[in-house]
py3Dmol code that shows the C-alpha trace and the ligand (Angstrom):
import py3Dmol

protein = """\
ATOM      1  CA  MET A   1       0.000   0.000   0.000  1.00  0.00           C
ATOM      2  CA  SER A   2       1.222   3.519  -0.760  1.00  0.00           C
ATOM      3  CA  GLU A   3       3.004   5.644   1.807  1.00  0.00           C
ATOM      4  CA  GLU A   4       0.598   8.529   1.278  1.00  0.00           C
ATOM      5  CA  THR A   5      -1.185  10.268   4.142  1.00  0.00           C
ATOM      6  CA  ILE A   6      -4.816   9.195   3.978  1.00  0.00           C
ATOM      7  CA  ILE A   7      -7.566  11.740   4.710  1.00  0.00           C
ATOM      8  CA  ILE A   8     -11.062  10.291   4.857  1.00  0.00           C
ATOM      9  CA  ALA A   9     -14.216  12.408   5.093  1.00  0.00           C
ATOM     10  CA  ASN A  10     -17.190  10.741   6.765  1.00  0.00           C
ATOM     11  CA  TRP A  11     -20.258  12.800   5.892  1.00  0.00           C
ATOM     12  CA  LYS A  12     -22.550  10.444   7.871  1.00  0.00           C
ATOM     13  CA  ILE A  13     -26.140  11.532   6.965  1.00  0.00           C
ATOM     14  CA  ALA A  14     -25.457  15.209   7.595  1.00  0.00           C
ATOM     15  CA  LEU A  15     -26.092  16.418   4.029  1.00  0.00           C
ATOM     16  CA  GLY A  16     -29.023  16.191   1.612  1.00  0.00           C
ATOM     17  CA  GLY A  17     -28.666  15.643  -2.143  1.00  0.00           C
ATOM     18  CA  LYS A  18     -28.272  19.293  -3.066  1.00  0.00           C
ATOM     19  CA  GLU A  19     -25.710  19.962  -0.306  1.00  0.00           C
ATOM     20  CA  SER A  20     -23.778  16.764  -1.094  1.00  0.00           C
ATOM     21  CA  GLY A  21     -23.587  17.752  -4.764  1.00  0.00           C
ATOM     22  CA  GLU A  22     -22.475  21.282  -3.879  1.00  0.00           C
ATOM     23  CA  LEU A  23     -19.763  20.114  -1.488  1.00  0.00           C
ATOM     24  CA  ALA A  24     -18.510  17.615  -4.078  1.00  0.00           C
ATOM     25  CA  GLU A  25     -18.374  20.393  -6.705  1.00  0.00           C
ATOM     26  CA  GLN A  26     -16.429  22.584  -4.282  1.00  0.00           C
ATOM     27  CA  LEU A  27     -13.990  19.743  -3.625  1.00  0.00           C
ATOM     28  CA  LYS A  28     -13.559  19.235  -7.352  1.00  0.00           C
ATOM     29  CA  LYS A  29     -12.744  22.921  -7.799  1.00  0.00           C
ATOM     30  CA  GLY A  30     -10.700  23.387  -4.631  1.00  0.00           C
ATOM     31  CA  LEU A  31      -8.665  20.217  -4.997  1.00  0.00           C
ATOM     32  CA  ARG A  32      -8.114  20.000  -8.716  1.00  0.00           C
ATOM     33  CA  ARG A  33      -4.700  18.621  -7.823  1.00  0.00           C
ATOM     34  CA  LEU A  34      -4.119  16.915  -4.518  1.00  0.00           C
ATOM     35  CA  PRO A  35      -1.030  17.995  -2.602  1.00  0.00           C
ATOM     36  CA  ASP A  36       1.839  15.502  -3.047  1.00  0.00           C
ATOM     37  CA  GLY A  37       1.711  12.522  -0.751  1.00  0.00           C
ATOM     38  CA  LYS A  38      -1.982  12.867   0.107  1.00  0.00           C
ATOM     39  CA  GLU A  39      -4.807  10.441  -0.606  1.00  0.00           C
ATOM     40  CA  VAL A  40      -8.339  11.796  -0.121  1.00  0.00           C
ATOM     41  CA  ILE A  41     -11.465   9.670   0.236  1.00  0.00           C
ATOM     42  CA  VAL A  42     -14.988  11.067   0.614  1.00  0.00           C
ATOM     43  CA  CYS A  43     -17.763   8.920   2.119  1.00  0.00           C
ATOM     44  CA  PRO A  44     -21.190  10.468   1.419  1.00  0.00           C
ATOM     45  CA  SER A  45     -24.497   8.900   2.496  1.00  0.00           C
ATOM     46  CA  PHE A  46     -25.642   5.916   0.427  1.00  0.00           C
ATOM     47  CA  MET A  47     -28.284   7.990  -1.368  1.00  0.00           C
ATOM     48  CA  TRP A  48     -25.775  10.449  -2.810  1.00  0.00           C
ATOM     49  CA  LEU A  49     -22.764   8.184  -3.226  1.00  0.00           C
ATOM     50  CA  GLN A  50     -23.249   7.676  -6.951  1.00  0.00           C
ATOM     51  CA  LYS A  51     -23.899  11.373  -7.557  1.00  0.00           C
ATOM     52  CA  VAL A  52     -20.770  12.368  -5.610  1.00  0.00           C
ATOM     53  CA  SER A  53     -18.704   9.635  -7.322  1.00  0.00           C
ATOM     54  CA  GLU A  54     -19.770  10.990 -10.721  1.00  0.00           C
ATOM     55  CA  ILE A  55     -18.852  14.569  -9.774  1.00  0.00           C
ATOM     56  CA  LEU A  56     -15.449  13.464  -8.478  1.00  0.00           C
ATOM     57  CA  ALA A  57     -14.813  10.914 -11.254  1.00  0.00           C
ATOM     58  CA  LYS A  58     -12.150  12.932 -13.074  1.00  0.00           C
ATOM     59  CA  THR A  59     -10.344  14.034  -9.909  1.00  0.00           C
ATOM     60  CA  ASP A  60      -7.865  12.154  -7.725  1.00  0.00           C
ATOM     61  CA  ILE A  61     -10.423  12.070  -4.902  1.00  0.00           C
ATOM     62  CA  LYS A  62     -11.881   8.609  -4.294  1.00  0.00           C
ATOM     63  CA  THR A  63     -15.246   7.758  -2.795  1.00  0.00           C
ATOM     64  CA  GLY A  64     -16.246   5.303  -0.111  1.00  0.00           C
ATOM     65  CA  ALA A  65     -19.421   4.003   1.520  1.00  0.00           C
ATOM     66  CA  GLN A  66     -20.222   4.118   5.224  1.00  0.00           C
ATOM     67  CA  ASP A  67     -21.255   0.453   5.432  1.00  0.00           C
ATOM     68  CA  CYS A  68     -22.370  -2.469   3.245  1.00  0.00           C
ATOM     69  CA  PHE A  69     -24.135  -5.809   3.595  1.00  0.00           C
ATOM     70  CA  TRP A  70     -22.212  -9.105   3.820  1.00  0.00           C
ATOM     71  CA  GLU A  71     -24.109 -10.852   1.014  1.00  0.00           C
ATOM     72  CA  GLU A  72     -23.773  -9.791  -2.602  1.00  0.00           C
ATOM     73  CA  ARG A  73     -27.364 -10.394  -3.719  1.00  0.00           C
ATOM     74  CA  GLY A  74     -30.545 -11.923  -2.301  1.00  0.00           C
ATOM     75  CA  ALA A  75     -33.598 -11.355  -0.160  1.00  0.00           C
ATOM     76  CA  TYR A  76     -32.159  -8.900   2.353  1.00  0.00           C
ATOM     77  CA  THR A  77     -34.608  -6.022   2.507  1.00  0.00           C
ATOM     78  CA  GLY A  78     -33.119  -2.625   3.087  1.00  0.00           C
ATOM     79  CA  ASN A  79     -29.465  -3.623   2.821  1.00  0.00           C
ATOM     80  CA  VAL A  80     -26.855  -2.348   0.385  1.00  0.00           C
ATOM     81  CA  SER A  81     -25.023  -4.810  -1.843  1.00  0.00           C
ATOM     82  CA  PRO A  82     -21.232  -4.592  -2.149  1.00  0.00           C
ATOM     83  CA  LEU A  83     -21.706  -5.245  -5.894  1.00  0.00           C
ATOM     84  CA  ASP A  84     -23.791  -2.077  -6.186  1.00  0.00           C
ATOM     85  CA  LEU A  85     -21.211  -0.093  -4.264  1.00  0.00           C
ATOM     86  CA  LYS A  86     -18.516  -1.231  -6.652  1.00  0.00           C
ATOM     87  CA  GLU A  87     -20.732  -0.417  -9.641  1.00  0.00           C
ATOM     88  CA  SER A  88     -21.384   3.078  -8.310  1.00  0.00           C
ATOM     89  CA  GLY A  89     -17.655   3.846  -8.374  1.00  0.00           C
ATOM     90  CA  CYS A  90     -16.881   3.265  -4.725  1.00  0.00           C
ATOM     91  CA  HIS A  91     -13.408   2.040  -3.720  1.00  0.00           C
ATOM     92  CA  TYR A  92     -13.595   2.054   0.085  1.00  0.00           C
ATOM     93  CA  VAL A  93     -16.125   0.912   2.689  1.00  0.00           C
ATOM     94  CA  ILE A  94     -16.178   2.037   6.335  1.00  0.00           C
ATOM     95  CA  LEU A  95     -17.054  -0.911   8.574  1.00  0.00           C
ATOM     96  CA  GLY A  96     -17.885  -1.178  12.277  1.00  0.00           C
ATOM     97  CA  HIS A  97     -18.152   2.546  12.941  1.00  0.00           C
ATOM     98  CA  SER A  98     -19.045   3.096  16.605  1.00  0.00           C
ATOM     99  CA  GLU A  99     -22.328   4.761  15.615  1.00  0.00           C
ATOM    100  CA  ARG A 100     -23.390   1.537  13.860  1.00  0.00           C
ATOM    101  CA  ARG A 101     -22.259  -0.515  16.847  1.00  0.00           C
ATOM    102  CA  LYS A 102     -24.265   1.801  19.140  1.00  0.00           C
ATOM    103  CA  TYR A 103     -27.482   2.389  17.170  1.00  0.00           C
ATOM    104  CA  LEU A 104     -27.691  -0.810  15.099  1.00  0.00           C
ATOM    105  CA  SER A 105     -26.013  -3.331  17.428  1.00  0.00           C
ATOM    106  CA  GLU A 106     -23.365  -4.077  14.830  1.00  0.00           C
ATOM    107  CA  THR A 107     -21.109  -6.887  16.087  1.00  0.00           C
ATOM    108  CA  ASN A 108     -17.543  -7.913  15.352  1.00  0.00           C
ATOM    109  CA  LEU A 109     -18.916 -10.955  13.518  1.00  0.00           C
ATOM    110  CA  MET A 110     -20.890  -8.711  11.186  1.00  0.00           C
ATOM    111  CA  VAL A 111     -17.798  -6.595  10.589  1.00  0.00           C
ATOM    112  CA  HIS A 112     -15.890  -9.796   9.844  1.00  0.00           C
ATOM    113  CA  GLN A 113     -18.423 -10.947   7.218  1.00  0.00           C
ATOM    114  CA  LYS A 114     -18.546  -7.506   5.663  1.00  0.00           C
ATOM    115  CA  ALA A 115     -14.751  -7.171   5.540  1.00  0.00           C
ATOM    116  CA  ARG A 116     -14.547 -10.475   3.692  1.00  0.00           C
ATOM    117  CA  VAL A 117     -17.054  -9.489   1.000  1.00  0.00           C
ATOM    118  CA  VAL A 118     -15.532  -6.019   0.581  1.00  0.00           C
ATOM    119  CA  LEU A 119     -12.087  -7.552   0.001  1.00  0.00           C
ATOM    120  CA  ASN A 120     -13.525 -10.182  -2.361  1.00  0.00           C
ATOM    121  CA  ASN A 121     -14.915  -7.325  -4.449  1.00  0.00           C
ATOM    122  CA  GLY A 122     -11.599  -5.527  -4.700  1.00  0.00           C
ATOM    123  CA  MET A 123     -12.546  -2.653  -2.408  1.00  0.00           C
ATOM    124  CA  THR A 124     -10.698  -1.482   0.699  1.00  0.00           C
ATOM    125  CA  PRO A 125     -12.367  -1.937   4.086  1.00  0.00           C
ATOM    126  CA  ILE A 126     -11.841   0.833   6.632  1.00  0.00           C
ATOM    127  CA  ILE A 127     -12.339  -1.082   9.877  1.00  0.00           C
ATOM    128  CA  CYS A 128     -13.132   1.122  12.880  1.00  0.00           C
ATOM    129  CA  VAL A 129     -12.110   0.032  16.363  1.00  0.00           C
ATOM    130  CA  GLY A 130     -11.882   1.890  19.651  1.00  0.00           C
ATOM    131  CA  GLU A 131     -12.828   1.715  23.282  1.00  0.00           C
ATOM    132  CA  ASP A 132     -15.670   3.661  24.874  1.00  0.00           C
ATOM    133  CA  PHE A 133     -15.354   5.955  27.884  1.00  0.00           C
ATOM    134  CA  ASP A 134     -16.143   3.277  30.490  1.00  0.00           C
ATOM    135  CA  GLN A 135     -13.715   0.790  28.973  1.00  0.00           C
ATOM    136  CA  ARG A 136     -10.999   3.416  29.088  1.00  0.00           C
ATOM    137  CA  GLN A 137     -11.794   4.282  32.718  1.00  0.00           C
ATOM    138  CA  GLY A 138     -11.847   0.591  33.643  1.00  0.00           C
ATOM    139  CA  SER A 139      -8.457  -0.115  32.029  1.00  0.00           C
ATOM    140  CA  GLN A 140     -10.160  -2.281  29.406  1.00  0.00           C
ATOM    141  CA  LYS A 141      -8.921  -0.262  26.481  1.00  0.00           C
ATOM    142  CA  ASP A 142      -6.437  -2.786  25.101  1.00  0.00           C
ATOM    143  CA  TYR A 143      -8.887  -5.617  25.645  1.00  0.00           C
ATOM    144  CA  ALA A 144     -11.626  -3.758  23.732  1.00  0.00           C
ATOM    145  CA  ILE A 145      -9.349  -3.056  20.767  1.00  0.00           C
ATOM    146  CA  ILE A 146      -7.854  -6.559  20.715  1.00  0.00           C
ATOM    147  CA  ARG A 147     -11.309  -8.139  20.742  1.00  0.00           C
ATOM    148  CA  GLN A 148     -12.805  -5.893  18.061  1.00  0.00           C
ATOM    149  CA  LEU A 149      -9.900  -6.251  15.691  1.00  0.00           C
ATOM    150  CA  SER A 150      -9.124  -9.933  16.106  1.00  0.00           C
ATOM    151  CA  GLU A 151     -12.783 -10.974  15.853  1.00  0.00           C
ATOM    152  CA  SER A 152     -13.191  -8.785  12.771  1.00  0.00           C
ATOM    153  CA  LEU A 153     -10.184 -10.172  10.930  1.00  0.00           C
ATOM    154  CA  GLU A 154      -9.316 -13.643  12.229  1.00  0.00           C
ATOM    155  CA  GLY A 155      -9.760 -16.223   9.467  1.00  0.00           C
ATOM    156  CA  ILE A 156      -9.740 -13.681   6.645  1.00  0.00           C
ATOM    157  CA  ASN A 157      -6.966 -14.332   4.167  1.00  0.00           C
ATOM    158  CA  VAL A 158      -5.136 -11.198   3.142  1.00  0.00           C
ATOM    159  CA  ALA A 159      -3.153 -11.307  -0.101  1.00  0.00           C
ATOM    160  CA  THR A 160      -0.357  -8.902  -0.959  1.00  0.00           C
ATOM    161  CA  ASP A 161      -2.587  -6.955  -3.358  1.00  0.00           C
ATOM    162  CA  ASN A 162      -5.295  -6.368  -0.711  1.00  0.00           C
ATOM    163  CA  LYS A 163      -5.521  -3.074   1.160  1.00  0.00           C
ATOM    164  CA  ILE A 164      -7.019  -2.682   4.612  1.00  0.00           C
ATOM    165  CA  ILE A 165      -7.236   0.497   6.662  1.00  0.00           C
ATOM    166  CA  VAL A 166      -7.740   0.216  10.419  1.00  0.00           C
ATOM    167  CA  ALA A 167      -9.134   3.392  11.991  1.00  0.00           C
ATOM    168  CA  TYR A 168      -8.511   3.853  15.697  1.00  0.00           C
ATOM    169  CA  GLU A 169     -11.564   5.830  16.803  1.00  0.00           C
ATOM    170  CA  PRO A 170     -11.989   6.006  20.576  1.00  0.00           C
ATOM    171  CA  VAL A 171     -15.713   6.566  21.139  1.00  0.00           C
ATOM    172  CA  TRP A 172     -15.035   9.252  23.762  1.00  0.00           C
ATOM    173  CA  ALA A 173     -13.195  11.321  21.149  1.00  0.00           C
ATOM    174  CA  ILE A 174     -15.910  11.485  18.484  1.00  0.00           C
ATOM    175  CA  SER A 175     -17.236  15.043  18.311  1.00  0.00           C
ATOM    176  CA  THR A 176     -20.931  14.313  17.909  1.00  0.00           C
ATOM    177  CA  SER A 177     -21.941  10.844  19.103  1.00  0.00           C
ATOM    178  CA  GLY A 178     -19.064  10.481  21.574  1.00  0.00           C
ATOM    179  CA  GLY A 179     -17.469  12.729  24.147  1.00  0.00           C
ATOM    180  CA  GLY A 180     -15.575  15.077  21.823  1.00  0.00           C
ATOM    181  CA  ILE A 181     -12.427  14.892  23.968  1.00  0.00           C
ATOM    182  CA  LYS A 182      -9.239  15.219  21.925  1.00  0.00           C
ATOM    183  CA  PRO A 183      -6.798  12.483  22.950  1.00  0.00           C
ATOM    184  CA  GLU A 184      -3.142  13.227  23.557  1.00  0.00           C
ATOM    185  CA  PRO A 185      -1.062  12.071  20.588  1.00  0.00           C
ATOM    186  CA  GLU A 186       0.833   9.711  22.949  1.00  0.00           C
ATOM    187  CA  GLU A 187      -2.386   7.885  23.738  1.00  0.00           C
ATOM    188  CA  VAL A 188      -3.216   7.519  20.042  1.00  0.00           C
ATOM    189  CA  SER A 189       0.285   6.274  19.359  1.00  0.00           C
ATOM    190  CA  TYR A 190      -0.016   3.727  22.167  1.00  0.00           C
ATOM    191  CA  SER A 191      -3.274   2.365  20.698  1.00  0.00           C
ATOM    192  CA  ALA A 192      -1.795   2.280  17.195  1.00  0.00           C
ATOM    193  CA  ASP A 193       0.978   0.069  18.604  1.00  0.00           C
ATOM    194  CA  VAL A 194      -1.595  -2.233  20.172  1.00  0.00           C
ATOM    195  CA  ILE A 195      -3.339  -2.461  16.793  1.00  0.00           C
ATOM    196  CA  ARG A 196      -0.089  -3.149  14.975  1.00  0.00           C
ATOM    197  CA  HIS A 197       0.795  -5.949  17.398  1.00  0.00           C
ATOM    198  CA  ILE A 198      -2.569  -7.634  16.843  1.00  0.00           C
ATOM    199  CA  LEU A 199      -2.091  -7.375  13.071  1.00  0.00           C
ATOM    200  CA  LEU A 200       1.430  -8.801  13.343  1.00  0.00           C
ATOM    201  CA  ASP A 201       0.077 -11.729  15.357  1.00  0.00           C
ATOM    202  CA  LEU A 202      -2.571 -12.373  12.725  1.00  0.00           C
ATOM    203  CA  TYR A 203      -0.638 -11.769   9.519  1.00  0.00           C
ATOM    204  CA  GLY A 204       3.097 -11.322  10.099  1.00  0.00           C
ATOM    205  CA  ASN A 205       5.443  -8.568   9.108  1.00  0.00           C
ATOM    206  CA  GLU A 206       5.310  -8.661   5.318  1.00  0.00           C
ATOM    207  CA  ILE A 207       1.516  -8.595   4.960  1.00  0.00           C
ATOM    208  CA  VAL A 208       1.133  -5.968   7.680  1.00  0.00           C
ATOM    209  CA  ASN A 209       3.700  -3.664   6.075  1.00  0.00           C
ATOM    210  CA  THR A 210       2.351  -4.204   2.567  1.00  0.00           C
ATOM    211  CA  CYS A 211      -1.403  -4.264   3.105  1.00  0.00           C
ATOM    212  CA  PHE A 212      -2.360  -2.445   6.288  1.00  0.00           C
ATOM    213  CA  ARG A 213      -2.486   1.231   7.258  1.00  0.00           C
ATOM    214  CA  ILE A 214      -3.504   2.518  10.686  1.00  0.00           C
ATOM    215  CA  ILE A 215      -5.224   5.903  10.907  1.00  0.00           C
ATOM    216  CA  TYR A 216      -6.826   7.964  13.686  1.00  0.00           C
ATOM    217  CA  GLY A 217     -10.345   9.442  13.956  1.00  0.00           C
ATOM    218  CA  GLY A 218     -12.183  11.563  16.539  1.00  0.00           C
ATOM    219  CA  SER A 219     -12.579  15.378  16.697  1.00  0.00           C
ATOM    220  CA  VAL A 220      -9.919  15.931  14.039  1.00  0.00           C
ATOM    221  CA  ASN A 221      -9.786  19.502  12.692  1.00  0.00           C
ATOM    222  CA  SER A 222      -7.274  21.679  10.871  1.00  0.00           C
ATOM    223  CA  SER A 223      -5.546  22.801  14.081  1.00  0.00           C
ATOM    224  CA  CYS A 224      -4.913  19.335  15.534  1.00  0.00           C
ATOM    225  CA  VAL A 225      -4.598  17.098  12.467  1.00  0.00           C
ATOM    226  CA  ALA A 226      -0.796  17.338  12.302  1.00  0.00           C
ATOM    227  CA  ASP A 227      -0.479  16.281  15.969  1.00  0.00           C
ATOM    228  CA  TYR A 228      -1.741  12.894  14.872  1.00  0.00           C
ATOM    229  CA  THR A 229      -0.399  12.555  11.330  1.00  0.00           C
ATOM    230  CA  LYS A 230       3.134  13.329  12.495  1.00  0.00           C
ATOM    231  CA  LEU A 231       3.082  10.192  14.672  1.00  0.00           C
ATOM    232  CA  PRO A 232       5.259   7.584  12.958  1.00  0.00           C
ATOM    233  CA  ASN A 233       2.663   4.818  13.419  1.00  0.00           C
ATOM    234  CA  ILE A 234      -0.353   6.857  12.198  1.00  0.00           C
ATOM    235  CA  CYS A 235      -0.864   7.093   8.411  1.00  0.00           C
ATOM    236  CA  GLY A 236      -3.879   9.364   8.216  1.00  0.00           C
ATOM    237  CA  VAL A 237      -7.173  10.544   9.671  1.00  0.00           C
ATOM    238  CA  LEU A 238     -10.910   9.874   9.523  1.00  0.00           C
ATOM    239  CA  VAL A 239     -12.775  13.163   9.799  1.00  0.00           C
ATOM    240  CA  GLY A 240     -16.465  13.636  10.602  1.00  0.00           C
ATOM    241  CA  SER A 241     -17.884  17.097  11.387  1.00  0.00           C
ATOM    242  CA  ALA A 242     -14.857  19.048  10.200  1.00  0.00           C
ATOM    243  CA  SER A 243     -15.108  17.485   6.727  1.00  0.00           C
ATOM    244  CA  LEU A 244     -18.456  19.182   6.035  1.00  0.00           C
ATOM    245  CA  LYS A 245     -17.047  22.671   5.426  1.00  0.00           C
ATOM    246  CA  ILE A 246     -14.931  23.062   2.326  1.00  0.00           C
ATOM    247  CA  GLU A 247     -12.369  25.574   3.711  1.00  0.00           C
ATOM    248  CA  GLU A 248     -11.813  23.561   6.865  1.00  0.00           C
ATOM    249  CA  PHE A 249     -11.496  20.263   5.020  1.00  0.00           C
ATOM    250  CA  VAL A 250      -9.020  21.682   2.491  1.00  0.00           C
ATOM    251  CA  GLU A 251      -7.021  23.065   5.434  1.00  0.00           C
ATOM    252  CA  ILE A 252      -7.040  19.632   7.070  1.00  0.00           C
ATOM    253  CA  ILE A 253      -5.690  18.089   3.874  1.00  0.00           C
ATOM    254  CA  ASN A 254      -2.970  20.730   3.617  1.00  0.00           C
ATOM    255  CA  ASN A 255      -1.976  20.435   7.278  1.00  0.00           C
ATOM    256  CA  ALA A 256      -2.102  16.622   7.478  1.00  0.00           C
TER     257      ALA A 256
END
"""
ligand_1 = """\
9
PGA
P -15.719 13.581 14.243
O -16.249 12.172 13.710
O -14.553 13.972 13.413
O -16.895 14.501 14.075
O -15.352 13.385 15.685
C -15.350 11.141 13.386
C -16.103 9.891 13.054
O -17.200 9.671 13.591
O -15.638 9.096 12.222
"""
view = py3Dmol.view(width=600, height=400)
view.addModel(protein, "pdb")
view.setStyle({"model": 0}, {"cartoon": {"style": "trace"}})
view.addModel(ligand_1, "xyz")
view.setStyle({"model": 1}, {"stick": {}})
view.zoomTo()
view.show()
């Protein structure tokens, strides 16, 4: 996987069709050329993913989805097929975001099944892990991360041409649904090491170095982004609220 700094925008369901289209047009204009060494991925809501992918098609900005179902086709009312995501121009899929775990009881097993189908379809899963406030207070942080990540990945074969992004997103750091507390970079670096050790246990050095990237997410904005991206074991950021305003997001990309 490339050595570029990865900046992912998670628009959640904050924007309607008109606003999503406008923000995508602004990104197209404002980021005609991406700064060297930066990879930018925008994850709009399912409804506007195709529209945004079409607007950004001739730019270097890639699009991703915020989830997908673990079966490709069938009688699964209301779910979104990974085949359709691929067809709509999507290259990345966020999986196991804490808001899905919280509001939709998403489990590690579901994340596991989804990661498998995303990889089988040549897309890159962005697997979110991170402890909540109580787990952190109760010294269960490592345990929470180890469990989420190993149950999500164990048994999934990763080949050298696969790409997997692991996003460390402590729930207490997320600006809207979490506590909005910015972690010290040392704490993020510590957790990134925990993640790397789990990956090494599962896949060994070569696959981990070739296929995996660890990023950070939670209350990232243009003033703090570099505190995290300068950490040697953090390769990028997942940005929620601060990705919804064009000037701020462009600043994040420049400062990352
Ligand atoms: P935030 O969201 O940047 O608004 O904290 C991050 C996320 O939920 O992925």
